[in-house]
A tleap script that builds the chain and sets N, CA, C and O, in Angstrom:
source leaprc.protein.ff14SB
mol = sequence {
  NMET LEU VAL VAL ILE THR TYR ASP VAL ASN
  THR GLU THR ALA ALA GLY ARG LYS ARG LEU
  ARG GLN ILE ALA LYS LEU CYS VAL GLY HIE
  GLY GLN ARG VAL GLN ASN SER VAL PHE GLU
  CYS VAL LEU ASP ALA ALA GLN CYS ARG ALA
  LEU GLN ALA LYS LEU LEU THR ILE MET ASP
  GLU SER ALA ASP SER LEU ARG PHE TYR TYR
  LEU GLY ASN ASN TYR ASP THR LYS ILE GLN
  HIE PHE GLY CYS LYS SER GLY TYR GLU PRO
  GLU GLY ILE LEU MET CVAL
}
set mol.1.N position { -7.657 5.279 9.010 }
set mol.1.CA position { -6.305 5.731 9.257 }
set mol.1.C position { -5.382 5.029 8.280 }
set mol.1.O position { -5.664 3.923 7.819 }
set mol.2.N position { -4.289 5.681 7.975 }
set mol.2.CA position { -3.305 5.074 7.087 }
set mol.2.C position { -2.282 4.327 7.933 }
set mol.2.O position { -1.714 4.884 8.872 }
set mol.3.N position { -2.055 3.074 7.596 }
set mol.3.CA position { -1.085 2.233 8.283 }
set mol.3.C position { -0.068 1.768 7.252 }
set mol.3.O position { -0.442 1.243 6.203 }
set mol.4.N position { 1.209 1.955 7.541 }
set mol.4.CA position { 2.269 1.448 6.684 }
set mol.4.C position { 2.755 0.149 7.310 }
set mol.4.O position { 3.147 0.120 8.477 }
set mol.5.N position { 2.725 -0.916 6.534 }
set mol.5.CA position { 3.151 -2.238 7.012 }
set mol.5.C position { 4.413 -2.613 6.261 }
set mol.5.O position { 4.447 -2.583 5.031 }
set mol.6.N position { 5.448 -2.966 7.004 }
set mol.6.CA position { 6.694 -3.427 6.404 }
set mol.6.C position { 7.022 -4.793 6.989 }
set mol.6.O position { 6.676 -5.098 8.130 }
set mol.7.N position { 7.688 -5.601 6.193 }
set mol.7.CA position { 8.070 -6.912 6.694 }
set mol.7.C position { 9.379 -7.353 6.077 }
set mol.7.O position { 9.758 -6.929 4.985 }
set mol.8.N position { 10.050 -8.210 6.805 }
set mol.8.CA position { 11.292 -8.820 6.355 }
set mol.8.C position { 11.198 -10.287 6.754 }
set mol.8.O position { 11.189 -10.615 7.940 }
set mol.9.N position { 11.129 -11.153 5.775 }
set mol.9.CA position { 10.953 -12.578 6.033 }
set mol.9.C position { 12.210 -13.313 5.598 }
set mol.9.O position { 12.712 -13.097 4.495 }
set mol.10.N position { 12.710 -14.171 6.454 }
set mol.10.CA position { 13.878 -14.991 6.150 }
set mol.10.C position { 13.479 -16.028 5.108 }
set mol.10.O position { 12.650 -16.897 5.380 }
set mol.11.N position { 14.063 -15.940 3.921 }
set mol.11.CA position { 13.680 -16.828 2.813 }
set mol.11.C position { 14.744 -17.880 2.502 }
set mol.11.O position { 14.813 -18.379 1.379 }
set mol.12.N position { 15.565 -18.216 3.480 }
set mol.12.CA position { 16.592 -19.222 3.257 }
set mol.12.C position { 16.027 -20.630 3.147 }
set mol.12.O position { 16.676 -21.522 2.600 }
set mol.13.N position { 14.820 -20.832 3.666 }
set mol.13.CA position { 14.185 -22.155 3.617 }
set mol.13.C position { 12.906 -22.084 2.790 }
set mol.13.O position { 12.394 -20.999 2.513 }
set mol.14.N position { 12.401 -23.237 2.405 }
set mol.14.CA position { 11.133 -23.296 1.673 }
set mol.14.C position { 9.992 -22.761 2.537 }
set mol.14.O position { 9.079 -22.111 2.028 }
set mol.15.N position { 10.043 -23.028 3.826 }
set mol.15.CA position { 9.002 -22.530 4.733 }
set mol.15.C position { 9.025 -21.004 4.784 }
set mol.15.O position { 7.971 -20.371 4.846 }
set mol.16.N position { 10.210 -20.413 4.758 }
set mol.16.CA position { 10.331 -18.960 4.758 }
set mol.16.C position { 9.782 -18.348 3.490 }
set mol.16.O position { 9.110 -17.317 3.532 }
set mol.17.N position { 10.062 -18.977 2.361 }
set mol.17.CA position { 9.526 -18.471 1.085 }
set mol.17.C position { 8.000 -18.576 1.072 }
set mol.17.O position { 7.324 -17.712 0.513 }
set mol.18.N position { 7.463 -19.617 1.678 }
set mol.18.CA position { 6.007 -19.771 1.769 }
set mol.18.C position { 5.416 -18.666 2.649 }
set mol.18.O position { 4.395 -18.076 2.298 }
set mol.19.N position { 6.056 -18.384 3.797 }
set mol.19.CA position { 5.582 -17.313 4.677 }
set mol.19.C position { 5.604 -15.971 3.946 }
set mol.19.O position { 4.675 -15.174 4.075 }
set mol.20.N position { 6.661 -15.727 3.185 }
set mol.20.CA position { 6.769 -14.478 2.425 }
set mol.20.C position { 5.590 -14.326 1.467 }
set mol.20.O position { 4.975 -13.262 1.401 }
set mol.21.N position { 5.277 -15.377 0.733 }
set mol.21.CA position { 4.146 -15.332 -0.203 }
set mol.21.C position { 2.827 -15.107 0.533 }
set mol.21.O position { 1.986 -14.333 0.075 }
set mol.22.N position { 2.643 -15.775 1.665 }
set mol.22.CA position { 1.401 -15.639 2.427 }
set mol.22.C position { 1.234 -14.223 2.978 }
set mol.22.O position { 0.148 -13.648 2.904 }
set mol.23.N position { 2.304 -13.667 3.525 }
set mol.23.CA position { 2.237 -12.314 4.075 }
set mol.23.C position { 1.968 -11.300 2.965 }
set mol.23.O position { 1.133 -10.410 3.129 }
set mol.24.N position { 2.664 -11.427 1.844 }
set mol.24.CA position { 2.460 -10.506 0.724 }
set mol.24.C position { 1.028 -10.591 0.204 }
set mol.24.O position { 0.402 -9.565 -0.066 }
set mol.25.N position { 0.514 -11.796 0.063 }
set mol.25.CA position { -0.851 -11.980 -0.449 }
set mol.25.C position { -1.872 -11.341 0.492 }
set mol.25.O position { -2.818 -10.693 0.044 }
set mol.26.N position { -1.676 -11.525 1.782 }
set mol.26.CA position { -2.597 -10.942 2.752 }
set mol.26.C position { -2.533 -9.415 2.708 }
set mol.26.O position { -3.568 -8.753 2.779 }
set mol.27.N position { -1.349 -8.860 2.594 }
set mol.27.CA position { -1.197 -7.399 2.536 }
set mol.27.C position { -1.778 -6.829 1.243 }
set mol.27.O position { -2.380 -5.755 1.261 }
set mol.28.N position { -1.608 -7.528 0.128 }
set mol.28.CA position { -2.160 -7.068 -1.155 }
set mol.28.C position { -3.680 -6.925 -1.047 }
set mol.28.O position { -4.267 -6.030 -1.656 }
set mol.29.N position { -4.308 -7.797 -0.278 }
set mol.29.CA position { -5.751 -7.744 -0.112 }
set mol.29.C position { -6.237 -6.585 0.740 }
set mol.29.O position { -7.436 -6.308 0.784 }
set mol.30.N position { -5.317 -5.900 1.420 }
set mol.30.CA position { -5.716 -4.827 2.326 }
set mol.30.C position { -5.140 -3.460 1.986 }
set mol.30.O position { -5.535 -2.458 2.582 }
set mol.31.N position { -4.214 -3.406 1.037 }
set mol.31.CA position { -3.600 -2.113 0.749 }
set mol.31.C position { -2.857 -2.090 -0.558 }
set mol.31.O position { -2.989 -2.990 -1.387 }
set mol.32.N position { -2.076 -1.052 -0.729 }
set mol.32.CA position { -1.318 -0.818 -1.951 }
set mol.32.C position { 0.157 -1.070 -1.687 }
set mol.32.O position { 0.730 -0.509 -0.753 }
set mol.33.N position { 0.774 -1.918 -2.511 }
set mol.33.CA position { 2.218 -2.140 -2.395 }
set mol.33.C position { 2.928 -0.908 -2.933 }
set mol.33.O position { 2.693 -0.498 -4.070 }
set mol.34.N position { 3.807 -0.309 -2.110 }
set mol.34.CA position { 4.547 0.865 -2.541 }
set mol.34.C position { 6.028 0.562 -2.721 }
set mol.34.O position { 6.728 1.312 -3.401 }
set mol.35.N position { 6.515 -0.515 -2.132 }
set mol.35.CA position { 7.843 -1.057 -2.372 }
set mol.35.C position { 7.735 -2.559 -2.165 }
set mol.35.O position { 6.676 -3.043 -1.766 }
set mol.36.N position { 8.789 -3.301 -2.421 }
set mol.36.CA position { 8.693 -4.759 -2.387 }
set mol.36.C position { 8.059 -5.309 -1.112 }
set mol.36.O position { 7.179 -6.165 -1.190 }
set mol.37.N position { 8.473 -4.852 0.022 }
set mol.37.CA position { 7.940 -5.356 1.286 }
set mol.37.C position { 7.316 -4.249 2.114 }
set mol.37.O position { 7.393 -4.263 3.343 }
set mol.38.N position { 6.696 -3.287 1.436 }
set mol.38.CA position { 6.072 -2.147 2.109 }
set mol.38.C position { 4.691 -1.916 1.512 }
set mol.38.O position { 4.534 -1.815 0.295 }
set mol.39.N position { 3.694 -1.835 2.389 }
set mol.39.CA position { 2.320 -1.604 1.960 }
set mol.39.C position { 1.735 -0.421 2.707 }
set mol.39.O position { 2.010 -0.223 3.891 }
set mol.40.N position { 0.923 0.366 2.003 }
set mol.40.CA position { 0.130 1.423 2.624 }
set mol.40.C position { -1.313 0.945 2.626 }
set mol.40.O position { -1.869 0.617 1.578 }
set mol.41.N position { -1.914 0.907 3.809 }
set mol.41.CA position { -3.267 0.379 3.964 }
set mol.41.C position { -4.149 1.392 4.679 }
set mol.41.O position { -3.769 1.912 5.728 }
set mol.42.N position { -5.309 1.674 4.127 }
set mol.42.CA position { -6.294 2.513 4.797 }
set mol.42.C position { -7.244 1.561 5.525 }
set mol.42.O position { -8.030 0.842 4.906 }
set mol.43.N position { -7.149 1.579 6.860 }
set mol.43.CA position { -7.890 0.636 7.689 }
set mol.43.C position { -8.522 1.359 8.867 }
set mol.43.O position { -8.026 2.398 9.304 }
set mol.44.N position { -9.614 0.811 9.379 }
set mol.44.CA position { -10.097 1.302 10.667 }
set mol.44.C position { -9.429 0.455 11.750 }
set mol.44.O position { -8.713 -0.496 11.437 }
set mol.45.N position { -9.656 0.790 13.005 }
set mol.45.CA position { -8.950 0.128 14.106 }
set mol.45.C position { -9.234 -1.375 14.142 }
set mol.45.O position { -8.322 -2.166 14.383 }
set mol.46.N position { -10.475 -1.775 13.908 }
set mol.46.CA position { -10.830 -3.196 13.948 }
set mol.46.C position { -10.169 -3.963 12.800 }
set mol.46.O position { -9.659 -5.065 13.002 }
set mol.47.N position { -10.178 -3.387 11.607 }
set mol.47.CA position { -9.530 -4.025 10.463 }
set mol.47.C position { -8.033 -4.176 10.703 }
set mol.47.O position { -7.436 -5.192 10.349 }
set mol.48.N position { -7.436 -3.160 11.306 }
set mol.48.CA position { -6.006 -3.190 11.578 }
set mol.48.C position { -5.662 -4.291 12.566 }
set mol.48.O position { -4.707 -5.039 12.354 }
set mol.49.N position { -6.431 -4.399 13.644 }
set mol.49.CA position { -6.189 -5.458 14.635 }
set mol.49.C position { -6.358 -6.839 14.016 }
set mol.49.O position { -5.570 -7.743 14.295 }
set mol.50.N position { -7.381 -7.010 13.178 }
set mol.50.CA position { -7.628 -8.310 12.544 }
set mol.50.C position { -6.483 -8.666 11.596 }
set mol.50.O position { -6.011 -9.803 11.596 }
set mol.51.N position { -6.035 -7.708 10.791 }
set mol.51.CA position { -4.928 -7.957 9.866 }
set mol.51.C position { -3.657 -8.280 10.642 }
set mol.51.O position { -2.927 -9.208 10.293 }
set mol.52.N position { -3.399 -7.517 11.684 }
set mol.52.CA position { -2.204 -7.751 12.500 }
set mol.52.C position { -2.235 -9.159 13.099 }
set mol.52.O position { -1.219 -9.854 13.097 }
set mol.53.N position { -3.381 -9.579 13.607 }
set mol.53.CA position { -3.500 -10.918 14.200 }
set mol.53.C position { -3.217 -12.007 13.166 }
set mol.53.O position { -2.526 -12.982 13.460 }
set mol.54.N position { -3.755 -11.838 11.952 }
set mol.54.CA position { -3.519 -12.819 10.892 }
set mol.54.C position { -2.045 -12.878 10.508 }
set mol.54.O position { -1.482 -13.960 10.345 }
set mol.55.N position { -1.420 -11.702 10.364 }
set mol.55.CA position { -0.012 -11.667 9.991 }
set mol.55.C position { 0.866 -12.302 11.067 }
set mol.55.O position { 1.843 -12.983 10.754 }
set mol.56.N position { 0.520 -12.082 12.324 }
set mol.56.CA position { 1.308 -12.652 13.417 }
set mol.56.C position { 1.216 -14.170 13.464 }
set mol.56.O position { 2.142 -14.834 13.930 }
set mol.57.N position { 0.096 -14.729 12.982 }
set mol.57.CA position { -0.004 -16.191 12.954 }
set mol.57.C position { 0.848 -16.788 11.835 }
set mol.57.O position { 1.237 -17.954 11.908 }
set mol.58.N position { 1.137 -16.002 10.806 }
set mol.58.CA position { 1.930 -16.486 9.673 }
set mol.58.C position { 3.425 -16.369 9.952 }
set mol.58.O position { 4.184 -17.293 9.658 }
set mol.59.N position { 3.849 -15.246 10.513 }
set mol.59.CA position { 5.284 -14.993 10.659 }
set mol.59.C position { 5.937 -15.904 11.700 }
set mol.59.O position { 5.275 -16.435 12.592 }
set mol.60.N position { 7.235 -16.064 11.562 }
set mol.60.CA position { 8.060 -16.781 12.533 }
set mol.60.C position { 8.817 -15.710 13.315 }
set mol.60.O position { 9.729 -15.080 12.780 }
set mol.61.N position { 8.444 -15.501 14.577 }
set mol.61.CA position { 9.027 -14.415 15.360 }
set mol.61.C position { 10.523 -14.565 15.586 }
set mol.61.O position { 11.201 -13.586 15.899 }
set mol.62.N position { 11.050 -15.777 15.431 }
set mol.62.CA position { 12.484 -15.972 15.635 }
set mol.62.C position { 13.296 -15.665 14.375 }
set mol.62.O position { 14.520 -15.549 14.446 }
set mol.63.N position { 12.623 -15.530 13.209 }
set mol.63.CA position { 13.351 -15.330 11.962 }
set mol.63.C position { 12.866 -14.137 11.142 }
set mol.63.O position { 13.602 -13.648 10.285 }
set mol.64.N position { 11.661 -13.664 11.383 }
set mol.64.CA position { 11.038 -12.633 10.556 }
set mol.64.C position { 10.800 -11.360 11.364 }
set mol.64.O position { 10.868 -11.363 12.593 }
set mol.65.N position { 10.518 -10.274 10.647 }
set mol.65.CA position { 10.226 -8.987 11.273 }
set mol.65.C position { 8.992 -8.386 10.605 }
set mol.65.O position { 8.834 -8.457 9.386 }
set mol.66.N position { 8.135 -7.804 11.408 }
set mol.66.CA position { 6.912 -7.175 10.924 }
set mol.66.C position { 6.751 -5.859 11.669 }
set mol.66.O position { 6.837 -5.825 12.896 }
set mol.67.N position { 6.515 -4.755 10.921 }
set mol.67.CA position { 6.358 -3.433 11.538 }
set mol.67.C position { 5.092 -2.763 11.035 }
set mol.67.O position { 4.745 -2.862 9.858 }
set mol.68.N position { 4.411 -2.086 11.937 }
set mol.68.CA position { 3.233 -1.293 11.621 }
set mol.68.C position { 3.530 0.150 12.001 }
set mol.68.O position { 3.928 0.425 13.133 }
set mol.69.N position { 3.341 1.072 11.064 }
set mol.69.CA position { 3.497 2.500 11.319 }
set mol.69.C position { 2.117 3.134 11.167 }
set mol.69.O position { 1.515 3.065 10.096 }
set mol.70.N position { 1.624 3.740 12.222 }
set mol.70.CA position { 0.289 4.327 12.230 }
set mol.70.C position { 0.396 5.816 11.929 }
set mol.70.O position { 0.851 6.596 12.766 }
set mol.71.N position { -0.030 6.209 10.719 }
set mol.71.CA position { 0.069 7.606 10.299 }
set mol.71.C position { -1.207 8.388 10.572 }
set mol.71.O position { -1.221 9.610 10.422 }
set mol.72.N position { -2.263 7.718 10.966 }
set mol.72.CA position { -3.502 8.399 11.334 }
set mol.72.C position { -4.330 8.826 10.143 }
set mol.72.O position { -4.128 8.362 9.021 }
set mol.73.N position { -5.271 9.727 10.412 }
set mol.73.CA position { -6.196 10.177 9.370 }
set mol.73.C position { -5.687 11.385 8.589 }
set mol.73.O position { -6.171 11.647 7.488 }
set mol.74.N position { -4.735 12.115 9.124 }
set mol.74.CA position { -4.188 13.286 8.436 }
set mol.74.C position { -2.840 12.949 7.809 }
set mol.74.O position { -1.874 13.699 7.949 }
set mol.75.N position { -2.788 11.840 7.134 }
set mol.75.CA position { -1.532 11.323 6.587 }
set mol.75.C position { -1.053 12.081 5.353 }
set mol.75.O position { 0.128 12.012 5.012 }
set mol.76.N position { -1.951 12.804 4.677 }
set mol.76.CA position { -1.562 13.452 3.424 }
set mol.76.C position { -0.438 14.467 3.620 }
set mol.76.O position { 0.309 14.736 2.679 }
set mol.77.N position { -0.301 15.028 4.805 }
set mol.77.CA position { 0.785 15.970 5.064 }
set mol.77.C position { 2.044 15.280 5.592 }
set mol.77.O position { 3.065 15.936 5.801 }
set mol.78.N position { 1.982 13.971 5.808 }
set mol.78.CA position { 3.096 13.244 6.400 }
set mol.78.C position { 3.881 12.409 5.397 }
set mol.78.O position { 4.873 11.775 5.757 }
set mol.79.N position { 3.445 12.404 4.146 }
set mol.79.CA position { 4.082 11.566 3.133 }
set mol.79.C position { 4.697 12.449 2.057 }
set mol.79.O position { 4.035 13.330 1.509 }
set mol.80.N position { 5.953 12.207 1.766 }
set mol.80.CA position { 6.619 12.854 0.642 }
set mol.80.C position { 7.180 11.747 -0.228 }
set mol.80.O position { 7.740 10.777 0.283 }
set mol.81.N position { 7.036 11.884 -1.528 }
set mol.81.CA position { 7.526 10.877 -2.456 }
set mol.81.C position { 8.510 11.505 -3.419 }
set mol.81.O position { 8.261 12.582 -3.961 }
set mol.82.N position { 9.629 10.828 -3.630 }
set mol.82.CA position { 10.628 11.261 -4.596 }
set mol.82.C position { 11.029 10.046 -5.410 }
set mol.82.O position { 11.077 8.935 -4.881 }
set mol.83.N position { 11.313 10.236 -6.665 }
set mol.83.CA position { 11.820 9.136 -7.469 }
set mol.83.C position { 10.913 8.751 -8.605 }
set mol.83.O position { 9.940 9.436 -8.920 }
set mol.84.N position { 11.258 7.632 -9.215 }
set mol.84.CA position { 10.672 7.249 -10.493 }
set mol.84.C position { 9.251 6.713 -10.397 }
set mol.84.O position { 8.465 6.931 -11.319 }
set mol.85.N position { 8.893 6.028 -9.330 }
set mol.85.CA position { 7.535 5.489 -9.243 }
set mol.85.C position { 6.600 6.599 -8.808 }
set mol.85.O position { 6.845 7.286 -7.816 }
set mol.86.N position { 5.525 6.765 -9.565 }
set mol.86.CA position { 4.600 7.837 -9.230 }
set mol.86.C position { 3.820 7.479 -7.972 }
set mol.86.O position { 3.581 6.306 -7.686 }
set mol.87.N position { 3.432 8.503 -7.232 }
set mol.87.CA position { 2.635 8.294 -6.037 }
set mol.87.C position { 1.189 8.036 -6.402 }
set mol.87.O position { 0.831 8.016 -7.580 }
set mol.88.N position { 0.369 7.842 -5.404 }
set mol.88.CA position { -1.049 7.610 -5.620 }
set mol.88.C position { -1.797 8.159 -4.418 }
set mol.88.O position { -1.192 8.416 -3.378 }
set mol.89.N position { -3.096 8.340 -4.546 }
set mol.89.CA position { -3.922 8.759 -3.430 }
set mol.89.C position { -4.529 7.515 -2.806 }
set mol.89.O position { -5.296 6.819 -3.471 }
set mol.90.N position { -4.214 7.209 -1.554 }
set mol.90.CA position { -4.710 5.983 -0.933 }
set mol.90.C position { -6.228 5.836 -0.961 }
set mol.90.O position { -6.745 4.724 -1.065 }
set mol.91.N position { -6.943 6.960 -0.869 }
set mol.91.CA position { -8.399 6.869 -0.875 }
set mol.91.C position { -8.984 7.288 -2.220 }
set mol.91.O position { -10.202 7.418 -2.346 }
set mol.92.N position { -8.148 7.499 -3.210 }
set mol.92.CA position { -8.613 7.881 -4.530 }
set mol.92.C position { -9.039 6.669 -5.341 }
set mol.92.O position { -9.010 5.538 -4.854 }
set mol.93.N position { -9.426 6.911 -6.559 }
set mol.93.CA position { -9.842 5.841 -7.470 }
set mol.93.C position { -8.611 5.145 -8.013 }
set mol.93.O position { -7.662 5.792 -8.457 }
set mol.94.N position { -8.633 3.829 -7.975 }
set mol.94.CA position { -7.526 3.036 -8.476 }
set mol.94.C position { -8.042 2.209 -9.647 }
set mol.94.O position { -8.894 1.337 -9.471 }
set mol.95.N position { -7.523 2.486 -10.846 }
set mol.95.CA position { -7.975 1.759 -12.037 }
set mol.95.C position { -7.055 0.577 -12.279 }
set mol.95.O position { -5.834 0.684 -12.165 }
set mol.96.N position { -7.657 -0.539 -12.611 }
set mol.96.CA position { -6.891 -1.761 -12.864 }
set mol.96.C position { -6.897 -2.057 -14.337 }
set mol.96.O position { -6.307 -3.047 -14.770 }
savepdb mol mol.pdb
quit
């Protein structure tokens, strides 16, 4: 299923900047960054729960925000892209 993960981390302190880096690094390992704090991840239910648990241990619930949007398996009809950055196929080949 496609899961969109968004986050907003309070970076006023050094600890906040560290949390931001940790959350971004963890998300990069599981999906594609589509905007600064937005990732699209193709995960199964177990992978999603594990990632969510890890992210929740990093974030500070009193200062940060974390959102998961579950688009399911038929996500290709639910996404529209406009603007300068080209889209990509989440399950397609990604060349580095």
